[in-house]
C-alpha positions as CSV (number, residue, x, y, z in Angstrom):
1,X,99.1,11.5,12.4
2,X,100.5,10.6,15.8
3,X,98.1,10.8,18.8
4,X,99.0,11.4,22.4
5,X,97.0,11.0,25.6
6,X,98.2,13.3,28.3
7,X,97.2,11.8,31.7
8,X,98.7,10.6,34.9
9,X,95.5,8.8,35.9
10,X,95.4,5.0,35.6
11,X,91.6,5.1,35.3
12,X,91.7,7.5,32.3
13,X,94.3,5.4,30.5
14,X,92.2,2.2,31.2
15,X,89.0,4.0,30.0
16,X,90.7,4.9,26.7
17,X,91.8,1.2,26.3
18,X,88.3,-0.2,27.2
19,X,86.6,2.1,24.7
20,X,89.1,1.2,21.9
21,X,90.3,4.8,21.5
22,X,93.7,4.3,20.0
23,X,96.6,6.6,21.0
24,X,100.2,6.2,20.0
25,X,101.7,7.3,23.3
26,X,100.6,8.1,26.8
27,X,102.5,10.8,28.6
28,X,102.0,12.2,32.1
29,X,102.7,15.9,31.4
30,X,102.8,18.0,28.3
31,X,105.8,20.1,27.4
32,X,104.3,22.7,25.1
33,X,107.7,23.7,23.8
34,X,108.6,20.3,22.3
35,X,108.2,20.2,18.6
36,X,107.4,16.4,18.7
37,X,103.7,17.3,19.3
38,X,103.5,19.4,16.2
39,X,101.1,18.1,13.5
40,X,99.8,15.6,16.0
41,X,96.6,15.1,17.9
42,X,96.4,15.4,21.7
43,X,93.8,13.9,24.0
44,X,93.5,15.0,27.6
45,X,92.1,17.3,30.3
46,X,94.4,20.3,29.9
47,X,94.3,23.9,31.1
48,X,93.2,26.4,28.5
49,X,96.6,28.1,28.0
50,X,98.2,24.8,27.0
51,X,95.3,24.1,24.6
52,X,96.0,27.5,23.0
53,X,99.7,26.7,22.7
54,X,98.9,23.4,21.0
55,X,96.4,25.0,18.6
56,X,98.9,27.7,17.7
57,X,101.3,24.9,16.7
58,X,98.7,23.3,14.5
59,X,97.9,20.5,16.9
60,X,94.3,19.2,17.2
61,X,93.2,19.0,20.8
62,X,90.4,16.6,21.9
63,X,89.2,17.2,25.5
64,X,87.9,14.4,27.7
65,X,84.9,16.2,29.3
66,X,83.3,14.7,32.4
67,X,80.3,15.7,34.5
68,X,81.7,14.7,37.9
69,X,79.1,14.4,40.6
70,X,79.9,15.8,44.0
71,X,80.5,12.4,45.6
72,X,83.3,11.6,43.1
73,X,85.1,14.9,43.2
74,X,88.7,14.9,44.4
75,X,89.4,11.2,44.0
76,X,90.9,8.9,41.4
77,X,88.2,7.6,39.0
78,X,88.0,4.1,37.7
79,X,86.7,3.5,34.1
80,X,83.4,2.6,35.6
81,X,83.3,5.8,37.6
82,X,84.1,7.7,34.4
83,X,81.2,6.0,32.6
84,X,79.0,7.4,35.3
85,X,80.3,10.9,34.5
86,X,78.9,11.1,31.0
87,X,82.3,11.1,29.2
88,X,82.5,13.0,26.0
89,X,85.4,13.6,23.6
90,X,85.1,17.2,22.4
91,X,87.4,19.0,19.9
92,X,88.5,22.4,20.9
93,X,90.2,25.3,19.1
94,X,91.5,28.0,21.4
95,X,93.0,31.3,20.4
96,X,94.9,33.5,22.8
97,X,93.6,37.1,22.3
98,X,95.8,39.0,24.7
99,X,96.8,39.5,28.3
100,X,96.3,42.0,31.1
101,X,99.2,43.4,33.0
102,X,98.9,43.8,36.8
103,X,102.0,45.9,37.4
């Protein structure tokens, strides 16, 4: 299975490397329509609607969860900063149940 890391943050990419978490390819943005992600695993910090799209295609999504303290919010994090944020890799399965119309 091919694994992808979706991140544009140098600190996140370095954190994965420093923790020996192997990914086949790093990409900055996910194009949910591309079939190249099918039957793959994706790591990242993605919005819920993109996670649902991946799961619908049979892709396993692993979320990099961080508990970011107030003093680190809104800035680029180094791998050391990330270690301070209690990093966890959590597998998510998201199902889209419907939508509301506002018209």
